[in-house]
C-alpha positions as CSV (number, residue, x, y, z in Angstrom):
1,X,-59.7,57.5,39.4
2,X,-58.7,61.2,38.9
3,X,-60.2,63.4,36.3
4,X,-56.1,64.1,35.5
5,X,-55.8,60.7,35.5
6,X,-58.6,59.8,32.7
7,X,-57.1,61.8,30.4
8,X,-53.2,60.1,30.6
9,X,-52.0,57.0,29.7
10,X,-49.6,57.5,32.8
11,X,-49.4,54.5,35.0
12,X,-50.2,52.1,32.4
13,X,-47.4,49.1,32.0
14,X,-46.3,48.6,29.3
15,X,-47.5,51.4,27.2
16,X,-49.6,49.4,24.3
17,X,-48.2,51.3,22.4
18,X,-45.1,49.4,22.4
19,X,-46.5,46.5,21.9
20,X,-48.0,45.9,18.7
21,X,-46.4,44.3,15.6
22,X,-45.5,46.5,12.7
23,X,-47.4,45.8,9.5
24,X,-44.4,45.2,7.3
25,X,-40.9,46.7,7.2
26,X,-42.4,49.0,4.7
27,X,-45.3,50.2,7.4
28,X,-43.3,50.7,10.9
29,X,-45.2,51.8,13.7
30,X,-42.7,54.1,15.9
31,X,-42.3,53.1,19.0
32,X,-43.3,56.0,21.8
33,X,-39.4,56.5,23.2
34,X,-38.5,57.0,19.7
35,X,-41.3,59.6,19.0
36,X,-40.9,61.6,22.2
37,X,-37.2,62.0,21.1
38,X,-38.0,63.9,18.0
39,X,-41.0,65.5,19.3
40,X,-37.4,66.7,22.0
41,X,-36.2,68.0,19.1
42,X,-38.7,69.5,18.1
43,X,-39.2,71.4,21.3
44,X,-35.3,72.9,21.2
45,X,-35.4,74.1,17.7
46,X,-38.8,76.2,18.7
47,X,-37.4,77.3,21.8
48,X,-34.3,78.4,19.5
49,X,-36.2,80.3,16.9
50,X,-38.3,82.1,19.3
51,X,-36.5,83.7,22.4
52,X,-37.0,80.5,24.6
53,X,-40.7,79.7,24.5
54,X,-41.9,76.6,25.6
55,X,-43.8,74.8,22.1
56,X,-45.8,73.2,24.5
57,X,-47.2,75.8,26.0
58,X,-48.8,77.5,23.3
59,X,-52.4,77.1,22.0
60,X,-51.9,78.4,19.1
61,X,-49.7,75.8,17.5
62,X,-51.2,73.7,14.9
63,X,-49.8,69.8,14.2
64,X,-49.8,67.7,11.5
65,X,-49.2,64.2,11.4
66,X,-49.9,63.0,7.5
67,X,-49.0,59.4,7.6
68,X,-50.4,58.7,11.0
69,X,-50.0,54.9,11.8
70,X,-50.6,54.1,15.8
71,X,-51.4,57.8,16.4
72,X,-48.5,57.6,18.6
73,X,-47.0,61.1,17.5
74,X,-50.6,62.4,17.8
75,X,-50.8,61.2,21.4
76,X,-47.4,62.5,22.7
77,X,-48.0,65.7,21.5
78,X,-51.1,66.0,23.3
79,X,-50.2,64.8,26.5
80,X,-47.2,67.3,26.9
81,X,-49.9,70.5,25.6
82,X,-51.8,69.3,28.1
83,X,-49.5,69.6,30.8
84,X,-47.9,73.1,29.1
85,X,-51.5,74.9,28.7
86,X,-52.8,74.0,32.2
87,X,-52.0,77.5,33.5
88,X,-53.5,79.0,30.1
89,X,-56.4,76.7,30.2
90,X,-56.7,75.3,34.1
91,X,-59.6,73.2,33.6
92,X,-59.1,70.2,32.1
93,X,-61.9,69.4,29.5
94,X,-61.6,72.8,28.2
95,X,-58.5,72.1,27.8
96,X,-58.5,68.6,26.4
97,X,-61.7,69.8,23.8
98,X,-58.9,72.8,22.5
99,X,-56.2,70.6,22.3
100,X,-57.8,68.3,20.4
101,X,-60.4,70.1,18.4
102,X,-57.9,73.0,17.3
103,X,-54.4,71.4,17.4
104,X,-53.8,68.4,16.7
105,X,-54.6,66.7,13.3
106,X,-54.0,63.6,11.6
107,X,-54.7,61.6,8.3
108,X,-54.3,58.3,8.8
109,X,-52.9,55.5,6.0
110,X,-55.3,52.7,5.8
111,X,-58.8,52.5,7.4
112,X,-57.2,50.0,10.0
113,X,-54.9,52.6,11.6
114,X,-57.3,55.1,11.6
115,X,-59.5,53.4,14.1
116,X,-56.0,52.8,15.9
117,X,-54.8,56.1,16.0
118,X,-58.3,57.4,17.4
119,X,-57.9,55.0,20.1
120,X,-55.0,56.1,21.0
121,X,-55.8,60.5,21.1
122,X,-59.5,59.9,21.9
123,X,-59.3,56.7,23.6
124,X,-62.5,55.5,21.6
125,X,-62.6,54.6,17.7
126,X,-65.3,56.8,17.4
127,X,-64.1,60.9,18.3
128,X,-68.1,61.4,19.6
129,X,-68.4,58.0,21.3
130,X,-69.3,58.0,24.8
131,X,-66.0,56.4,25.9
132,X,-64.3,59.6,24.3
133,X,-62.4,62.4,26.1
134,X,-63.1,65.0,23.3
135,X,-66.7,65.8,24.0
136,X,-66.8,68.8,21.1
137,X,-66.9,66.8,18.0
138,X,-69.6,66.5,15.8
139,X,-68.2,63.5,13.9
140,X,-66.8,60.6,14.7
141,X,-64.1,60.9,12.2
142,X,-62.5,63.6,14.7
143,X,-59.6,65.7,13.3
144,X,-58.1,62.0,12.0
145,X,-59.2,62.1,8.5
146,X,-59.6,58.5,6.3
147,X,-60.8,58.4,3.2
148,X,-60.9,55.3,0.5
149,X,-58.1,57.2,-2.4
150,X,-57.6,55.4,-6.0
151,X,-55.0,55.5,-7.6
152,X,-54.8,56.9,-10.9
153,X,-53.6,55.0,-13.5
154,X,-51.3,55.3,-16.0
155,X,-49.6,52.5,-18.8
156,X,-49.7,50.3,-15.2
157,X,-48.7,52.3,-13.3
158,X,-49.7,55.0,-10.6
159,X,-48.8,58.7,-11.8
160,X,-48.7,59.5,-8.0
161,X,-47.1,56.8,-6.0
162,X,-45.3,54.9,-8.9
163,X,-47.7,51.9,-7.8
164,X,-47.9,48.3,-9.7
165,X,-52.0,48.2,-11.4
166,X,-50.8,44.7,-11.9
167,X,-50.2,44.9,-7.6
168,X,-52.7,47.0,-6.3
169,X,-55.2,47.4,-8.7
170,X,-57.3,44.9,-6.7
171,X,-61.0,46.0,-7.5
172,X,-62.9,47.9,-4.2
173,X,-62.8,45.2,-1.9
174,X,-59.3,45.1,-0.8
175,X,-57.5,48.2,0.7
176,X,-56.0,50.6,-1.9
177,X,-52.7,51.7,-0.1
178,X,-53.6,54.8,-1.9
179,X,-52.2,57.2,0.6
180,X,-54.3,60.1,0.5
181,X,-51.7,62.9,1.3
182,X,-49.5,61.6,-1.4
183,X,-52.2,61.4,-4.2
184,X,-53.7,65.0,-5.5
185,X,-51.9,67.5,-7.2
186,X,-52.3,70.1,-4.9
187,X,-52.0,69.6,-1.4
188,X,-53.2,72.7,0.1
189,X,-56.6,72.1,-1.6
190,X,-56.7,68.5,-0.2
191,X,-56.1,69.8,3.1
192,X,-58.6,72.4,2.9
193,X,-61.0,69.7,1.8
194,X,-60.3,67.2,4.2
195,X,-60.2,69.5,7.5
196,X,-62.3,72.6,5.8
197,X,-61.0,76.0,5.0
198,X,-57.3,77.4,5.0
199,X,-55.5,75.5,7.7
200,X,-51.8,76.1,8.0
201,X,-50.0,73.6,10.2
202,X,-47.1,75.2,11.6
203,X,-45.1,71.2,12.7
204,X,-45.5,68.7,10.2
205,X,-44.3,65.3,11.5
206,X,-44.7,61.8,11.5
207,X,-43.0,58.1,9.7
208,X,-44.5,57.4,6.3
209,X,-44.4,53.9,4.4
210,X,-41.8,53.3,3.1
211,X,-42.3,51.6,-0.1
212,X,-44.7,50.0,-2.2
213,X,-44.6,46.6,-4.7
214,X,-44.1,47.7,-8.2
215,X,-44.8,44.5,-9.4
216,X,-40.9,43.4,-10.7
217,X,-39.3,40.3,-9.4
218,X,-39.3,39.2,-6.1
219,X,-39.2,42.1,-3.5
220,X,-38.9,44.3,-6.5
221,X,-40.5,48.2,-5.0
222,X,-40.3,51.7,-5.0
223,X,-40.0,54.1,-2.7
224,X,-42.3,56.8,-1.3
225,X,-41.0,58.0,1.8
226,X,-39.7,60.7,-0.3
227,X,-43.2,61.9,-1.8
228,X,-44.5,62.6,1.8
229,X,-41.8,64.6,2.7
230,X,-41.8,66.8,-0.9
231,X,-45.6,67.1,0.1
232,X,-45.2,68.4,3.5
233,X,-42.7,70.7,2.7
234,X,-44.6,72.4,-0.3
235,X,-47.4,72.9,2.9
236,X,-44.8,75.0,3.9
237,X,-44.6,74.5,7.7
238,X,-42.4,76.2,10.4
239,X,-40.8,72.9,11.2
240,X,-40.8,69.5,9.3
241,X,-39.6,66.5,10.7
242,X,-40.2,63.0,9.2
243,X,-38.4,59.2,10.4
244,X,-36.9,57.4,6.9
245,X,-35.0,55.2,5.7
246,X,-31.2,56.8,6.0
247,X,-30.4,55.0,1.8
248,X,-31.2,57.8,0.3
249,X,-27.8,59.3,1.8
250,X,-25.9,57.5,-0.9
251,X,-28.4,55.7,-3.6
252,X,-31.8,54.0,-3.8
253,X,-34.3,53.3,-6.5
254,X,-35.9,56.9,-7.9
255,X,-34.3,58.7,-5.5
256,X,-31.6,61.3,-7.2
257,X,-33.9,64.2,-7.2
258,X,-35.2,63.4,-4.3
259,X,-31.4,63.8,-2.7
260,X,-30.0,66.7,-4.6
261,X,-33.1,68.5,-3.7
262,X,-32.0,67.5,0.5
263,X,-28.6,67.7,0.4
264,X,-28.6,71.2,-1.3
265,X,-31.7,72.1,0.8
266,X,-29.9,74.5,3.8
267,X,-33.2,74.9,5.8
268,X,-32.3,71.1,7.2
269,X,-31.1,71.5,10.1
270,X,-30.5,68.6,12.4
271,X,-30.5,64.7,10.8
272,X,-30.0,62.2,13.6
273,X,-28.8,58.8,12.1
274,X,-29.2,55.3,12.6
275,X,-27.0,53.0,10.9
276,X,-28.5,50.2,12.2
277,X,-32.7,50.4,12.2
278,X,-33.1,48.4,15.4
279,X,-31.4,51.3,17.6
280,X,-35.2,52.6,16.3
281,X,-37.5,50.1,15.8
282,X,-36.5,46.5,17.6
283,X,-37.0,43.7,15.8
284,X,-37.4,45.7,12.2
285,X,-34.6,45.4,9.7
286,X,-33.8,48.3,7.2
287,X,-31.4,48.1,5.0
288,X,-29.5,51.1,5.1
289,X,-30.6,52.4,8.6
290,X,-32.9,55.0,9.7
291,X,-32.9,58.7,10.3
292,X,-35.0,61.5,10.8
293,X,-34.4,65.1,10.4
294,X,-35.7,68.4,11.3
295,X,-36.3,71.1,8.6
296,X,-36.6,74.7,9.9
297,X,-39.2,76.7,7.0
298,X,-37.5,80.0,8.3
299,X,-33.4,79.2,9.5
300,X,-31.2,78.7,7.0
301,X,-27.4,77.0,7.7
302,X,-25.2,74.3,8.3
303,X,-26.9,70.8,9.1
304,X,-26.1,69.3,13.0
305,X,-25.4,66.0,12.3
306,X,-25.7,63.2,15.5
307,X,-24.1,59.9,14.1
308,X,-24.7,57.0,15.7
309,X,-22.4,53.7,15.6
310,X,-23.7,50.1,15.8
311,X,-22.0,50.2,19.4
312,X,-24.5,53.1,19.8
313,X,-21.6,55.5,20.4
314,X,-23.1,59.0,19.5
315,X,-20.8,62.0,17.5
316,X,-22.2,65.2,16.5
317,X,-20.7,67.7,14.2
318,X,-22.0,70.6,12.7
319,X,-21.4,70.6,8.8
320,X,-22.7,70.8,5.5
321,X,-24.6,68.2,4.2
322,X,-22.3,68.3,0.7
323,X,-18.4,68.7,1.4
324,X,-16.7,70.2,-1.1
325,X,-16.2,67.2,-3.9
326,X,-18.6,65.1,-2.8
327,X,-22.3,64.0,-4.0
328,X,-23.4,62.4,-1.5
329,X,-24.3,62.7,2.4
330,X,-21.4,61.0,4.1
331,X,-23.3,60.3,7.6
332,X,-20.3,59.4,9.9
333,X,-18.6,62.3,11.1
334,X,-15.3,60.2,11.9
335,X,-14.8,59.0,8.5
336,X,-14.2,62.9,7.1
337,X,-11.4,63.2,8.4
338,X,-9.7,60.2,6.6
339,X,-11.5,60.7,3.6
340,X,-9.8,64.4,3.4
341,X,-5.9,63.1,3.9
342,X,-6.5,60.0,1.1
343,X,-7.9,63.3,-0.7
344,X,-5.3,65.6,0.4
345,X,-2.4,62.8,-0.1
346,X,-3.9,62.1,-3.9
347,X,-4.4,65.5,-5.1
348,X,-2.6,68.1,-3.0
349,X,-5.9,70.1,-2.7
350,X,-8.6,70.2,0.0
351,X,-11.9,68.1,-0.8
352,X,-13.8,64.4,0.2
353,X,-13.8,63.6,-3.5
354,X,-11.6,62.3,-5.5
355,X,-10.9,63.4,-9.5
356,X,-12.1,60.0,-11.5
357,X,-8.7,59.0,-12.5
358,X,-7.7,58.2,-9.4
359,X,-10.6,56.6,-8.4
360,X,-10.7,52.6,-7.6
361,X,-14.4,52.5,-9.1
362,X,-13.4,53.2,-13.1
363,X,-12.1,49.6,-13.1
364,X,-15.0,48.2,-11.6
365,X,-17.2,46.0,-14.2
366,X,-20.8,46.7,-14.4
367,X,-23.4,45.0,-12.9
368,X,-23.1,42.3,-16.3
369,X,-19.5,41.9,-17.0
370,X,-20.2,39.0,-19.0
371,X,-24.1,39.2,-19.8
372,X,-24.7,36.2,-17.9
373,X,-27.9,37.2,-15.7
374,X,-28.6,35.5,-12.6
375,X,-30.3,32.9,-13.9
376,X,-27.8,31.6,-16.2
377,X,-26.9,28.4,-15.3
378,X,-23.6,26.2,-17.1
379,X,-23.2,22.7,-17.9
380,X,-21.8,20.6,-14.7
381,X,-19.2,19.0,-16.4
382,X,-16.2,20.4,-18.8
383,X,-17.0,18.8,-22.3
384,X,-14.6,20.7,-24.7
385,X,-11.0,22.2,-24.2
386,X,-11.9,25.7,-24.9
387,X,-15.0,25.8,-22.5
388,X,-15.1,28.7,-20.2
389,X,-15.3,28.2,-16.4
390,X,-18.3,30.0,-15.0
391,X,-18.5,31.5,-11.5
392,X,-22.4,31.9,-10.8
393,X,-24.7,31.5,-7.8
394,X,-24.1,28.2,-6.2
395,X,-21.3,27.7,-7.5
396,X,-18.7,26.6,-10.4
397,X,-20.2,25.2,-14.1
398,X,-18.9,24.9,-17.3
399,X,-20.5,27.1,-21.2
400,X,-19.3,27.6,-24.6
401,X,-17.6,30.7,-25.5
402,X,-20.5,31.5,-27.8
403,X,-22.5,31.7,-24.6
404,X,-20.5,35.1,-23.9
405,X,-21.3,37.5,-25.7
406,X,-20.0,40.4,-23.5
407,X,-16.8,41.8,-21.9
408,X,-14.8,39.1,-24.8
409,X,-11.8,41.1,-24.3
410,X,-11.6,40.0,-20.7
411,X,-11.6,36.1,-21.0
412,X,-8.6,35.7,-21.4
413,X,-7.1,38.2,-18.3
414,X,-6.8,37.2,-14.8
415,X,-9.3,38.6,-12.6
416,X,-10.1,39.7,-9.5
417,X,-14.4,39.3,-8.5
418,X,-16.2,39.9,-5.9
419,X,-20.1,39.7,-5.2
420,X,-22.3,42.1,-6.5
421,X,-24.5,42.0,-2.6
422,X,-22.9,42.1,0.7
423,X,-25.4,40.5,1.9
424,X,-25.3,42.6,4.9
425,X,-28.3,44.1,6.5
426,X,-28.1,45.0,9.8
427,X,-29.2,42.0,11.8
428,X,-26.2,40.3,10.2
429,X,-23.6,42.3,11.4
430,X,-21.8,40.5,14.3
431,X,-22.5,41.4,17.5
432,X,-19.6,44.6,18.2
433,X,-21.3,45.9,14.9
434,X,-18.1,45.1,12.8
435,X,-19.0,44.7,8.9
436,X,-17.2,42.1,6.1
437,X,-18.6,44.7,3.7
438,X,-17.6,42.3,0.9
439,X,-19.2,38.9,0.2
440,X,-17.3,36.0,-1.5
441,X,-14.2,37.4,-3.2
442,X,-11.0,36.0,-4.9
443,X,-9.6,35.7,-8.0
444,X,-9.7,33.7,-11.6
445,X,-7.6,32.8,-14.4
446,X,-7.6,33.4,-17.6
447,X,-10.8,31.1,-19.2
448,X,-13.4,31.9,-16.4
449,X,-16.5,33.9,-16.5
450,X,-18.5,35.3,-14.6
451,X,-22.8,36.0,-14.3
452,X,-24.3,38.9,-12.7
453,X,-24.1,37.1,-9.3
454,X,-20.7,39.2,-8.9
455,X,-18.5,41.7,-10.5
456,X,-15.2,42.3,-11.6
457,X,-13.1,45.0,-9.5
458,X,-10.4,44.7,-11.9
459,X,-8.9,42.4,-14.8
460,X,-5.2,41.9,-15.6
461,X,-2.2,40.4,-18.0
462,X,-0.5,38.9,-15.1
463,X,-1.3,36.2,-12.2
464,X,0.6,38.8,-10.0
465,X,-1.0,42.3,-10.6
466,X,-4.6,40.5,-9.5
467,X,-3.5,38.9,-6.8
468,X,-1.9,42.2,-5.6
469,X,-4.9,43.9,-6.0
470,X,-6.8,41.2,-4.3
471,X,-4.6,41.9,-1.3
472,X,-5.9,45.5,-1.4
473,X,-9.5,44.6,-1.8
474,X,-8.9,42.7,1.2
475,X,-7.6,45.3,4.3
476,X,-9.9,47.1,5.9
477,X,-8.7,50.2,4.8
478,X,-10.2,49.8,1.0
479,X,-13.6,47.6,2.5
480,X,-14.1,50.9,5.1
481,X,-14.2,53.0,2.6
482,X,-16.5,50.6,0.8
483,X,-18.5,51.3,3.8
484,X,-18.4,54.6,3.6
485,X,-20.0,54.9,0.6
486,X,-22.0,52.2,0.8
487,X,-26.0,52.2,2.0
488,X,-26.7,48.9,2.3
489,X,-26.7,45.5,0.9
490,X,-26.7,46.4,-2.9
491,X,-22.5,47.7,-4.0
492,X,-22.8,48.9,-7.6
493,X,-19.3,50.6,-8.9
494,X,-20.4,53.4,-7.5
495,X,-19.7,52.2,-3.7
496,X,-16.0,52.1,-4.4
497,X,-16.1,55.7,-5.4
498,X,-13.7,56.8,-2.3
499,X,-11.4,54.1,-3.2
500,X,-8.0,55.5,-4.3
501,X,-6.5,53.6,-7.2
502,X,-2.7,52.1,-6.3
503,X,0.3,50.4,-7.6
504,X,-0.7,47.0,-8.3
505,X,2.9,45.9,-8.9
506,X,3.2,45.1,-5.1
507,X,0.9,43.9,-2.6
508,X,-0.6,46.0,0.2
509,X,-1.7,45.5,3.7
510,X,-3.5,47.9,6.3
511,X,0.2,48.6,7.7
512,X,1.2,50.2,4.6
513,X,-2.3,51.8,3.4
514,X,-2.1,53.7,7.3
515,X,1.0,55.2,6.8
516,X,0.6,56.2,3.4
517,X,-2.2,58.7,4.2
518,X,-1.2,59.0,7.7
519,X,-4.2,57.9,9.8
520,X,-3.6,59.1,13.5
521,X,-3.7,56.3,16.4
522,X,-8.0,57.0,16.3
523,X,-8.6,56.4,12.7
524,X,-6.2,53.3,12.6
525,X,-8.4,52.1,15.5
526,X,-11.9,53.1,13.8
527,X,-11.1,51.0,10.8
528,X,-10.2,48.4,13.1
529,X,-13.5,48.6,15.3
530,X,-15.5,49.0,12.3
531,X,-14.6,46.4,9.6
532,X,-14.0,42.7,10.4
533,X,-11.1,40.7,9.1
534,X,-11.7,38.9,5.7
535,X,-10.3,35.6,4.5
536,X,-9.8,34.5,0.5
537,X,-13.1,33.0,-1.0
538,X,-13.2,30.6,-4.4
539,X,-9.2,30.8,-6.3
């Protein structure tokens, strides 16, 4: 074996880091190829900001992965530096020692991943071990830190990450998942304590944990990736790049302030968006998709947005993260022209956001239109002449009028309903990436109600108006606009805010709508190729 081969993983097939299984959908290992793509983006930005300089040929640049799992970012950075610094530091062992002790640092998220990351970077789970490629460390951890950190419980919640004490207050034996990087009031002091002295990192890069169980029903969880981003920004690196769930674009529990700060931050110079998480992480279904971004401390301006379709077609546009009249990020570059045409037709003004009085969401009900919870179960048979038909999870049932305490004025109207959940994760789209968007939908007559499994898209005095509204909801045009606003499985009222109101004295078809809003052949093809046909549901 040559001396050079000893410090590389070339020739090993397959790469072990492309084969390991993910811990969960919340702690996803980054494939080496994807890490490489992020590092390419970083290198291009560094060159643009430094007169074409090669970041991998700079022996003073420091790197931190604050949430290392497999160590893939640290390993790939080290590999590039080993090649790039050859001219400056010809001796291979000296070069490797310099890179591993002076340039590359990591904070592991668990004890297990600290050992895995050291094995990836140092070729040994101990930095001072006999098989370690580093020869200048004084302790086994090297520059990959991990120490058990405890949550700070106040009234059953961690004040730093929001975790549930009931779920994660498990004593001294089990893993706490109290990640060291975000469990501190002063990240600068914490980093100085971890690595010694006043550390400054030129580049922070990584793939943080996505969420933690909060002790709620089912898979209820609180997002935490936003906290890693905020802490990293607080360290003021020259560049920051992280791969995170994309649902922050539109919504997400507890993400309002994070979304606002990100979309108003003109130092985010690039976002690469994948609506299907499997485009990044094979066999991992992250609702709403995945994105990575590049934040540039010293340069501000519009953002280069790279959008991937479900068929992996790529479009690139340089634009503001917030379009005029819009309060969310529009992830698909091709959608913007259609949204602008709708606004111009309805208001005569430029922009992508309709005024409230012209938006369909204003007539969509809240999540419990009749106050009946998902677990409500009516009777199997009608007992009285004035009993109400209940559309509930699993089908129809019957209930007394006295069971309904809310939405009483809507009981005797014709109603258009749809499931509040689209039931669409990435893996449930068809082979061409086409979406259905709305799940079970239809029209129900007076004397009927729904549980919170469903929402009402409208209520009307006449059957004709209800069916005309339903004809609109079934169009690909309508569902395309819902998809443009919704990030994941759940469809709250706000998901319908890009949809314009129509006159429901008449039915609507896609042809009518394409003509009304002046869509081009290319725009029509985009809608048609994105949305599947939809059949009627319960009648």
